[in-house]
C-alpha positions in Angstrom: 140.6 160.8 115.2 142.3 162.4 112.0 143.9 159.4 110.2 146.4 158.9 107.6 146.1 155.8 105.7 148.2 154.3 102.9 147.0 151.7 100.5 143.3 152.8 101.0 142.5 151.7 97.3 143.2 148.2 98.2 141.2 145.5 99.9 141.9 145.7 103.5 142.9 149.5 103.6 139.5 150.4 101.9 137.4 148.4 104.4 139.4 150.0 107.4 138.8 153.4 105.8 135.2 152.6 105.7 135.0 151.6 109.2 136.7 154.7 110.3 134.4 157.0 108.3 131.4 155.1 109.6 132.5 155.7 113.3 132.9 159.6 112.4 136.5 159.9 112.0 138.7 161.9 109.2 140.5 159.8 106.8 143.2 160.9 104.2 144.3 158.1 101.9 147.7 157.8 100.2 147.8 155.2 97.2 149.9 155.2 93.9 147.1 152.8 92.5 149.6 150.4 91.2 147.9 147.3 92.8 144.9 149.4 94.2 141.7 150.3 92.5 140.4 153.9 92.5 136.6 152.6 92.7 137.4 151.3 96.3 138.4 154.7 97.8 135.7 155.8 100.1 133.9 159.0 98.8 133.7 160.6 102.0 137.7 160.3 102.4 140.5 162.6 101.0 142.6 161.2 98.3 146.3 161.9 97.6 147.8 159.9 94.8 151.5 159.3 95.6 154.0 156.7 96.5 154.9 155.8 100.2 158.6 157.1 99.3 157.6 160.6 98.3 159.2 162.2 101.4 158.5 165.7 99.9 154.8 165.4 99.2 154.2 163.6 102.3 156.1 165.9 104.5 154.0 168.6 103.2 150.8 166.9 103.8 151.9 165.9 107.3 152.8 169.5 108.2 149.5 170.9 106.8 147.1 168.3 108.3 148.6 167.1 111.7 147.1 163.6 111.8 146.8 161.6 115.0 147.8 158.3 113.5 149.3 156.6 110.4 147.5 153.2 109.3 150.1 151.5 106.8 148.5 148.9 104.6 150.5 149.8 101.3 152.7 146.8 100.1 152.8 143.8 98.1 151.2 140.6 99.3 151.8 137.5 96.9 154.0 135.0 98.5 154.8 133.4 95.1 155.6 136.6 93.4 157.9 137.4 96.5 159.9 134.3 95.8 160.6 135.1 92.1 161.2 138.6 92.7 162.3 139.2 96.3 164.0 142.5 95.5 160.5 144.2 94.6 159.1 143.1 98.1 162.2 144.3 100.2 162.4 147.4 98.4 158.6 148.2 98.6 157.4 146.5 101.7 160.6 147.2 103.7 162.6 150.0 102.5 159.6 152.2 101.3 157.9 151.6 104.6 161.2 152.7 106.5 161.2 155.8 104.6 157.7 156.6 105.3 157.9 156.0 109.1 161.1 158.0 109.3 159.2 160.9 107.4 156.3 160.5 110.0 158.7 160.7 113.1 160.6 163.9 111.6 156.9 165.5 111.2 156.0 164.5 114.9 153.5 161.7 113.8 154.5 159.1 116.2 151.6 156.7 116.3 151.6 154.0 113.8 149.4 150.8 113.1 151.1 148.5 110.8 149.6 146.0 108.7 151.8 142.7 109.2 151.1 139.0 108.5 151.1 135.7 110.0 153.6 134.8 107.3 156.2 136.1 109.8 155.8 132.8 111.9 156.9 130.7 108.8 155.9 127.1 109.3 155.3 126.2 112.9 156.0 122.6 113.5 153.1 122.4 116.0 149.3 122.1 116.1 148.9 124.6 118.9 147.4 128.0 118.5 150.2 130.5 117.5 150.9 133.2 120.1 152.6 136.5 119.6 155.7 135.2 121.5 156.2 132.5 118.9 159.5 132.5 117.0 159.5 134.2 113.9 160.9 132.2 111.1 159.5 133.3 107.5 159.8 130.9 104.7 159.2 133.4 102.0 160.5 136.9 101.1 157.0 138.5 101.6 157.0 137.3 105.4 160.4 138.3 105.8 160.0 141.8 104.2 157.2 142.4 106.9 159.3 141.0 109.6 162.1 143.4 108.9 159.5 146.3 109.3 158.3 145.1 112.5 162.2 145.0 113.9 162.3 148.6 112.5 159.4 149.7 114.6 160.4 147.9 117.6 163.8 149.7 117.4 162.5 153.1 116.8 162.1 154.9 120.3 160.2 157.8 118.7 157.3 155.5 117.6 154.3 154.1 119.3 153.1 151.2 117.4 150.5 148.6 116.9 151.7 145.6 114.8 148.7 143.7 113.7 149.7 140.1 112.3 146.8 139.0 110.0 146.1 135.5 109.4 143.7 134.8 106.2 141.6 137.8 105.4 138.5 137.1 103.3 134.9 138.2 102.6 133.5 141.4 101.6 131.8 144.6 103.1 128.1 143.5 103.8 126.8 146.6 102.2 128.9 145.7 99.2 130.7 149.0 99.2 134.0 147.2 98.9 135.8 143.8 98.4 138.7 142.3 96.8 139.6 143.3 93.2 142.6 141.4 91.9 144.0 139.9 88.9 145.4 136.4 89.1 144.5 136.3 92.7 146.2 133.8 95.1 143.6 134.1 98.1 141.7 130.9 98.2 138.2 132.4 98.9 138.6 134.9 96.2 139.6 131.8 93.8 136.6 129.9 95.1 134.3 132.9 94.5 135.7 133.2 90.9 134.9 129.6 90.5 131.5 129.8 92.0 130.3 132.6 89.3 132.0 131.0 86.4 135.0 133.2 85.9 137.3 129.9 86.6 136.7 126.5 85.5 138.3 124.8 88.8 140.2 125.4 91.9 143.6 124.0 92.3 144.4 122.8 95.7 148.2 123.1 96.1 149.2 120.0 98.0 147.3 117.0 99.7 150.2 115.5 101.7 150.4 118.2 104.6 150.4 116.6 108.1 146.8 118.0 108.6 143.4 116.4 109.0 142.9 115.8 105.4 146.3 116.6 103.8 145.4 120.0 102.6 146.8 123.2 104.2 144.8 124.7 107.3 144.3 128.4 107.7 142.5 130.9 110.1 140.0 132.8 108.1 138.8 136.1 109.4 136.0 138.2 107.8 137.5 141.6 106.5 135.0 143.8 108.2 135.8 142.1 111.7 139.5 143.0 111.0 138.5 146.6 110.1 136.7 146.9 113.4 140.1 145.4 115.1 141.7 148.4 113.4 139.4 151.0 114.7 139.6 149.7 118.3 143.3 149.1 118.4 144.0 152.6 117.0 141.8 154.3 119.7 143.8 152.2 122.4 147.2 153.3 120.9 146.2 157.1 120.7 144.8 157.0 124.4 147.5 155.0 126.1 150.6 155.5 123.6 151.7 151.8 124.5 153.1 149.6 121.8 152.0 146.1 121.1 152.0 143.1 118.7 148.6 141.4 118.1 147.3 138.4 116.1 144.2 139.0 114.0 142.1 135.9 113.5 139.4 133.8 114.9 141.4 131.0 116.6 140.1 128.4 114.4 141.4 126.6 111.3 139.8 125.2 108.2 141.4 123.1 105.5 141.4 124.1 101.9 139.3 120.9 101.3 136.7 122.1 104.0 136.7 125.7 102.7 135.6 124.1 99.1 133.1 121.9 100.9 131.4 124.7 102.6 131.5 126.8 99.5 129.7 123.8 97.6 126.8 123.7 100.3 126.0 127.2 99.5 126.6 127.7 95.8 124.1 126.4 93.4 126.6 125.1 90.7 129.2 122.7 92.0 132.7 124.0 92.2 135.3 121.6 90.6 138.8 121.2 91.9 141.9 119.2 91.4 145.0 118.7 93.5 148.2 120.2 92.3 151.8 120.3 93.7 152.7 122.3 96.8 153.6 125.7 96.3 157.0 126.9 97.6 156.7 129.1 100.7 153.3 127.8 101.9 152.9 126.7 105.4 151.0 123.7 106.4 149.1 125.2 109.2 148.6 128.7 110.5 146.0 129.3 113.3 145.6 132.4 115.7 145.7 132.5 119.4 143.8 135.9 119.8 143.8 136.0 123.8 145.7 139.1 123.8 143.8 140.8 121.3 140.5 140.1 123.1 142.0 141.2 126.5 143.4 144.4 125.2 140.2 145.7 123.2 137.4 143.6 124.7 136.7 142.5 121.2 134.4 139.9 119.9 133.9 139.1 116.2 130.4 139.7 114.6 131.0 137.6 111.5 132.8 134.6 112.7 131.2 132.0 110.4 133.0 130.3 107.3 129.6 130.0 105.3 129.0 133.9 106.0 132.4 134.8 104.8 132.3 132.7 101.7 128.7 134.2 100.9 129.9 137.7 101.0 132.8 136.9 98.9 130.6 135.3 96.3 128.3 138.1 96.5 131.0 140.4 95.8 132.1 138.4 92.8 128.6 138.7 91.3 128.5 142.1 91.8 131.8 142.7 89.9 130.5 140.4 87.3 127.5 142.4 86.8 129.2 145.6 86.7 131.6 144.0 84.2 134.9 144.5 86.3 137.7 141.8 86.1 
């Protein structure tokens, strides 16, 4: 496959690029490096620095290279920031994505894999695993910005799409080629890992009065390398069958914030301290995936479905960054 991949200098995009390259495919990465880090771009890929709304530059690239598929990861991802600055999220995540997809369609690139989110489900009032057919009711602009892109893809007759709704992505490449580099990260396991290596003094748990097993929010954590493999297999399926689909990406099992911390403390030499804070606006109580549809479509079984392993790889990556004096 010849793949055009946006956001390849970011966390998930770089891991997917590595998975594609490891499998023998050609990868061209587009990234404006606003939130991405150039060191995460795989050496075997081709890199083009530009914004996804640069129609002229991208059109020239599409006419020259003739890609099989676009994999779109570029976007802002912080829930809290989306609440304080929704315009930023709708402009970049929604409108710029539409510009990019329209540019692709006009240049006969009709296969698109879209990086979406479980935030589109909002705050389901159920303890059941969430299916793709569940009502979409995002409770923050981040989730809404992604839902609007999903709607655009579903209404565009020229595009064959795979919409992948991620649950909580964590961990790092087992060869330590890539991981999460982020200032002021809001990812729980990233924050826990920073605390484990002494970059933070403590972890703040936002809310202990949710209707969950211990009062803290419950999430479905998937290792980033398993997610990357999903992208590889789903993309092959899309190119072969040209059938659009929407798929949850998770493990189908939830862990509370407190359980994540307890697991981290079992594998870390120094105790990670935490304190309770107020709930964050826009946070759901529980988001756990039903992945039956995904497993049926691509016959997928995870390799790294172990919370301790996920946290260990995240801590190992944090140690690597610390040794290399990255922040």
